[in-house]
Every structure is written in structure tokens, then in C-alpha cells.
C-alpha positions as CSV (number, residue, x, y, z in Angstrom):
1,X,54.1,-188.8,14.8
2,X,50.7,-189.0,13.2
3,X,50.4,-185.4,12.3
4,X,49.9,-184.5,8.6
5,X,52.1,-181.7,7.4
6,X,52.5,-180.1,4.0
7,X,55.1,-177.6,5.2
8,X,57.3,-176.8,8.1
9,X,58.7,-173.4,8.9
10,X,62.0,-173.2,10.9
11,X,63.4,-170.1,12.4
12,X,67.0,-170.3,13.6
13,X,68.6,-173.1,11.5
14,X,72.1,-171.5,11.7
15,X,72.6,-172.7,15.3
16,X,73.7,-176.1,16.7
17,X,70.2,-177.0,17.8
18,X,68.6,-175.5,14.7
19,X,70.9,-177.4,12.3
20,X,70.4,-180.6,14.2
21,X,66.7,-180.1,14.2
22,X,66.8,-179.4,10.4
23,X,68.6,-182.7,9.8
24,X,66.0,-184.6,11.8
25,X,63.0,-182.9,10.1
26,X,64.4,-183.7,6.7
27,X,64.8,-187.4,7.7
28,X,61.4,-187.8,9.5
29,X,59.4,-185.7,7.0
30,X,60.9,-186.5,3.5
31,X,57.7,-185.5,1.7
32,X,57.2,-182.3,3.6
33,X,58.6,-179.0,2.3
34,X,60.8,-177.2,4.9
35,X,61.1,-173.4,4.8
36,X,64.0,-172.1,6.8
37,X,64.6,-168.4,7.6
38,X,67.9,-167.1,8.8
39,X,70.0,-163.9,8.6
40,X,72.8,-166.1,7.2
41,X,71.1,-168.6,4.9
42,X,74.2,-169.1,2.8
43,X,76.1,-170.5,5.8
44,X,73.7,-173.5,6.3
45,X,75.5,-176.6,5.2
46,X,72.6,-179.1,5.1
47,X,70.5,-179.0,2.0
48,X,67.9,-181.2,0.3
49,X,65.4,-181.1,-2.5
50,X,62.6,-180.4,0.0
51,X,64.4,-177.6,1.8
52,X,64.3,-173.9,0.9
53,X,66.8,-171.7,2.8
54,X,65.7,-168.0,2.8
55,X,66.9,-164.8,4.2
56,X,64.7,-163.5,7.1
57,X,65.2,-161.2,10.1
58,X,62.6,-161.5,12.9
59,X,63.4,-157.9,13.8
60,X,62.3,-156.9,10.3
61,X,59.0,-158.7,9.6
62,X,58.7,-157.6,5.9
63,X,61.9,-159.8,5.1
64,X,59.9,-162.9,6.0
65,X,57.3,-164.1,3.5
66,X,55.1,-167.0,4.6
67,X,52.7,-166.6,1.6
68,X,54.4,-169.6,-0.2
69,X,54.0,-171.9,2.8
70,X,51.5,-174.5,2.0
71,X,49.1,-175.5,4.7
72,X,48.8,-177.4,6.9
73,X,52.1,-176.3,8.5
74,X,54.0,-176.1,11.7
75,X,56.4,-173.5,13.1
76,X,59.6,-174.2,15.0
77,X,61.5,-171.3,16.4
78,X,65.0,-171.9,17.7
79,X,65.8,-168.2,17.4
80,X,65.5,-165.7,20.3
81,X,62.0,-165.8,21.7
82,X,62.1,-162.1,22.4
83,X,62.4,-161.5,18.6
84,X,59.9,-164.2,17.5
85,X,57.2,-163.2,20.0
86,X,56.6,-159.6,18.6
87,X,57.1,-160.9,15.1
88,X,54.3,-163.5,15.5
89,X,52.1,-160.9,17.3
90,X,52.5,-158.7,14.2
91,X,51.2,-161.6,12.0
92,X,48.3,-162.2,14.3
93,X,47.3,-158.5,14.3
94,X,47.5,-158.4,10.5
95,X,44.6,-161.0,10.4
96,X,45.5,-162.1,6.9
97,X,45.5,-165.5,5.3
98,X,49.2,-166.1,6.2
99,X,48.4,-168.1,9.3
100,X,45.6,-170.2,7.9
101,X,46.5,-173.8,8.2
102,X,49.0,-173.3,11.1
103,X,48.7,-176.3,13.4
104,X,50.9,-175.0,16.2
105,X,54.2,-173.5,17.4
106,X,57.1,-175.2,19.1
107,X,59.6,-172.6,20.4
108,X,62.7,-172.5,22.7
109,X,63.2,-170.2,25.6
110,X,65.7,-170.7,28.4
111,X,65.9,-172.0,31.9
112,X,67.6,-168.6,32.6
113,X,64.0,-167.5,33.2
114,X,64.3,-169.5,36.4
115,X,68.0,-169.6,37.3
116,X,68.7,-165.9,37.0
117,X,65.5,-164.7,38.6
118,X,67.3,-163.6,41.8
119,X,70.5,-162.3,40.3
120,X,71.7,-158.9,41.6
121,X,72.8,-158.0,38.1
122,X,70.4,-155.7,36.2
123,X,71.2,-157.3,32.8
124,X,70.3,-160.7,34.3
125,X,67.1,-159.3,35.7
126,X,66.3,-157.7,32.3
127,X,66.9,-161.1,30.6
128,X,64.5,-162.8,33.0
129,X,61.8,-160.1,32.4
130,X,62.4,-160.3,28.7
131,X,62.0,-164.1,28.6
132,X,58.9,-164.2,30.7
133,X,57.2,-161.3,28.9
134,X,58.0,-162.9,25.5
135,X,56.6,-166.2,26.6
136,X,53.5,-164.5,27.9
137,X,53.0,-162.5,24.7
138,X,53.5,-165.6,22.5
139,X,51.0,-167.4,24.7
140,X,48.4,-164.6,24.3
141,X,48.9,-164.5,20.5
142,X,48.4,-168.2,20.2
143,X,45.3,-168.1,22.4
144,X,43.7,-165.6,20.1
145,X,44.0,-168.2,17.3
146,X,43.3,-171.1,19.5
147,X,46.7,-172.5,18.6
148,X,48.7,-175.1,20.7
149,X,52.0,-173.7,21.9
150,X,55.0,-175.6,23.3
151,X,57.7,-173.6,25.0
152,X,60.8,-175.7,25.8
153,X,63.3,-174.1,28.2
154,X,66.6,-175.9,27.8
155,X,69.4,-175.9,30.4
156,X,73.1,-175.4,29.4
157,X,73.3,-176.3,25.7
158,X,76.5,-177.9,24.4
159,X,77.6,-179.7,21.2
160,X,78.0,-178.8,17.6
161,X,76.2,-179.5,14.3
162,X,76.9,-178.5,10.8
163,X,79.9,-176.4,11.8
164,X,77.9,-174.5,14.4
165,X,79.3,-174.6,17.9
166,X,77.6,-173.8,21.2
167,X,78.6,-170.7,23.1
168,X,78.9,-172.5,26.4
169,X,81.1,-175.5,26.8
170,X,82.9,-175.0,23.5
171,X,84.0,-171.6,24.8
172,X,85.3,-173.1,28.0
173,X,87.1,-175.8,26.1
174,X,88.9,-173.2,24.0
175,X,89.8,-171.4,27.2
176,X,91.1,-174.5,28.8
177,X,93.1,-175.4,25.6
178,X,95.1,-172.1,25.6
179,X,95.1,-171.0,29.2
180,X,97.8,-172.4,31.6
181,X,95.1,-172.9,34.3
182,X,91.6,-172.0,35.4
183,X,90.7,-170.9,38.9
184,X,87.5,-172.2,40.5
185,X,86.0,-172.2,44.0
186,X,86.7,-175.5,45.8
187,X,83.0,-176.3,45.9
188,X,81.0,-175.6,42.8
189,X,77.3,-175.9,42.0
190,X,75.5,-178.5,40.0
191,X,74.9,-178.3,36.2
192,X,72.7,-180.4,33.8
193,X,74.1,-179.8,30.3
194,X,72.0,-181.0,27.4
195,X,73.4,-181.8,23.9
196,X,72.0,-179.9,21.0
197,X,70.9,-183.2,19.3
198,X,69.0,-184.2,22.4
199,X,67.3,-180.8,22.5
200,X,66.3,-181.3,18.8
201,X,64.8,-184.6,19.7
202,X,62.9,-183.0,22.5
203,X,61.4,-180.5,20.1
204,X,60.4,-183.3,17.7
205,X,58.8,-185.1,20.6
206,X,56.2,-182.3,21.0
207,X,55.0,-182.6,17.4
208,X,52.7,-185.6,18.1
209,X,51.7,-184.0,21.5
210,X,50.2,-180.8,20.0
211,X,46.7,-182.2,19.7
212,X,46.7,-183.7,23.2
213,X,47.0,-180.4,24.9
214,X,45.4,-177.6,22.9
215,X,46.8,-174.7,25.0
216,X,50.3,-173.7,26.1
217,X,52.7,-176.1,27.7
218,X,56.0,-174.9,29.1
219,X,58.7,-177.3,30.2
220,X,62.2,-177.0,31.6
221,X,64.5,-179.7,30.1
222,X,68.0,-180.7,31.0
223,X,70.5,-183.4,30.1
224,X,70.6,-186.9,31.8
225,X,73.6,-186.1,33.9
226,X,73.8,-183.8,36.9
227,X,77.3,-182.9,37.9
228,X,79.3,-180.1,39.5
229,X,80.6,-177.3,37.4
230,X,84.2,-178.5,38.1
231,X,83.4,-182.1,37.2
232,X,81.8,-180.8,34.0
233,X,85.0,-179.0,33.1
234,X,87.1,-182.0,33.9
235,X,84.9,-184.3,31.8
236,X,85.0,-181.7,28.9
237,X,88.8,-181.5,29.2
238,X,89.1,-185.3,28.9
239,X,86.7,-185.7,26.0
240,X,87.6,-182.7,23.9
241,X,91.2,-181.9,24.6
242,X,93.4,-184.7,26.0
243,X,92.1,-187.7,27.9
244,X,95.6,-188.5,29.2
245,X,96.3,-185.2,30.8
246,X,95.0,-183.7,34.0
247,X,92.7,-180.6,33.6
248,X,94.5,-177.5,34.7
249,X,92.1,-176.3,37.4
250,X,93.3,-174.5,40.5
251,X,90.9,-174.5,43.4
252,X,90.6,-171.7,46.0
253,X,88.5,-171.5,49.2
254,X,84.9,-170.5,48.5
255,X,85.1,-167.5,50.9
256,X,88.1,-166.1,49.0
257,X,86.3,-166.7,45.7
258,X,83.3,-164.8,47.0
259,X,85.4,-161.9,48.0
260,X,87.1,-161.7,44.6
261,X,83.8,-162.0,42.8
262,X,82.3,-159.2,44.8
263,X,85.3,-157.0,44.3
264,X,84.7,-157.3,40.5
265,X,81.1,-156.1,40.9
266,X,81.7,-152.3,40.8
267,X,83.5,-152.7,37.5
268,X,81.5,-155.5,35.8
269,X,78.3,-156.6,37.6
270,X,77.5,-159.1,34.9
271,X,80.9,-160.8,35.2
272,X,80.6,-160.8,39.0
273,X,77.2,-162.4,38.9
274,X,78.5,-165.0,36.4
275,X,81.3,-165.9,38.8
276,X,78.9,-166.2,41.8
277,X,76.7,-168.5,39.7
278,X,79.6,-171.0,39.7
279,X,78.6,-172.0,43.2
280,X,74.9,-172.1,42.5
281,X,72.9,-175.3,41.7
282,X,71.4,-174.8,38.2
283,X,70.0,-178.3,37.8
284,X,67.0,-180.3,38.8
285,X,65.1,-180.0,35.5
286,X,63.3,-182.8,33.7
287,X,65.8,-185.3,32.2
288,X,65.6,-185.5,28.5
289,X,65.7,-189.3,28.7
290,X,62.6,-189.3,30.9
291,X,60.9,-187.0,28.4
292,X,61.7,-189.1,25.4
293,X,61.4,-192.5,27.1
294,X,65.0,-193.4,26.2
295,X,67.9,-194.8,28.2
296,X,69.9,-192.0,29.9
297,X,73.1,-190.8,28.2
298,X,76.3,-189.9,30.0
299,X,78.0,-186.5,29.7
300,X,79.5,-185.5,27.4
301,X,78.0,-186.8,24.2
302,X,80.5,-186.5,21.3
303,X,80.5,-187.1,17.6
304,X,76.8,-186.4,17.2
305,X,75.2,-184.0,14.7
């Protein structure tokens, strides 16, 4: 990483990926001052002499003061891109000195922009539209300032860092721990889960890449292992609950599962769509090991921060 930075701005440090990224930034840039903005700054467990945790709400731009950020600097956003995009647009429209010395932006979106595109659920369709419009708006804002932008769309994120747990596999693990059994269709679709620490490394990877491609680059990134949803649950059960016990999964014929999922639709279209996605292939993204030029890692990665 040959880029010279006086400051780094990080939005979203109170998430597994954000906290993991913060730890990496502090290690790789010990002489660079890191400004973090979060609605819960007191909950961030990692601290250092070159880190300043501050309150900031992307939905309320006046709560975020970048005047003290010393240039040249870089912005990472792990928070919702639909909140960051209008916030950054507000800064650009202000045309003040706040953004002088900004070298580029690295932000996360979601592969949901691809995987939920054909969902019958209106909330899923709204999410796709929101993600795509936010990415487009951020691209336009950066083009006005001739800033390089990297948008990383991760697949299913799992893992914990600094006491922050993901809202995907960790939720399933809790369900499997206390539920007597879980019902799944006999044939489930493929998944490509990515650990939060791997996603953080992916974000760091694009720092040295900013000057190579001056405009916007969007990339879909997944983990190194592609496996079925049921295999993902079994591996999670063995790794996080009890390796010596069989996971309590009951399989039903796919046709019966389809019928049950569709019967739920009139009452909860969102839940019905989520059930039907269990049989969809949500994989095929660029492997993080290929992106980083590292040996592939098996799922699940455990004990990493």
C-alpha cells in the first residue's frame, strides 16, 4: 500500500466488518489518525492513541464534522449505502473545503442488488432499487469531484469481531441451539458465505488500487467455499455448537416446501420470499482468495477478529 494518508474516516465501526477493518487499519497505518463515526461510539471496544471515536448519524449530516480531518484522507463506509450516499451528496453540494484532500471512497453495498432482483416480495424489490439507486447516486457524486470509488458487494457475511456478531449465521446458530429441529427442503441452493475479517481485508485491498482506476469499480465478492444451504447449517452446527452431535435438520420434499412457503405469502410475503430463497443458488461471486491472491480458506473460519 503505497498511498500516503494523514487521516482515515470510517463510518460503521460498530459492526463485525467495521470493527475488524478498524483493527486492520490501526495496525497497517499506525501513523495515520483514524476518525470513526457511529451512533454508538461508546460501544466500540477497540481503541488506540491514533483513533478518535465520535458520534455521528448519516441521516443527520450536522452531527458529522469532517473539519478536523487532516488531508490527504480516505473514506471507508461500512454503514448502509442508502444512508451514506445522500449524506455524501450533501457534502458535495455544499462545495466547501471539507472534501479537499479526499483521495477516494471505499464503500460496501450488498449482493442483494443481484440476488433479490427477481423476488416477488415488494420489500425485496424496494431493497434492490434502493441499493442500485444509492450506488448510482454515489457514483455521480464522486464523478463530480473526479474521485475514485470502490463499491464492494459482499455475499452472506458471518463472523464476529469486538463483540459484534453478524445477523446471518449467528442468528441461525442461536436458532439451532434452542430449537429441537429445523425444517428444510430436501434440495437447497448454494451459498458463498464470507467472514467479516475476509471482507475487511478485501476493503483494504482496494486502497492501493485507487490510483489504478480513477473512476468507479463495483465488484461482487464471496467466500472461498460454495456449499448448499443445508451443508452450511451442518458445518455451522459442528463448528459453533457441538461437533459430536448431529445437526437437528428435518428434510421435506421440495414440492411440499414450495406449497407451504406459498401458503405463507398472503400473511407475510417477505418471509415467504425468504423461504423460497432457500432453494435458490446465491453464489458464483468472485472468491476472496482470488481477489487477495491468498490460499483459499474453508468454511467456517472461527476464532478470528
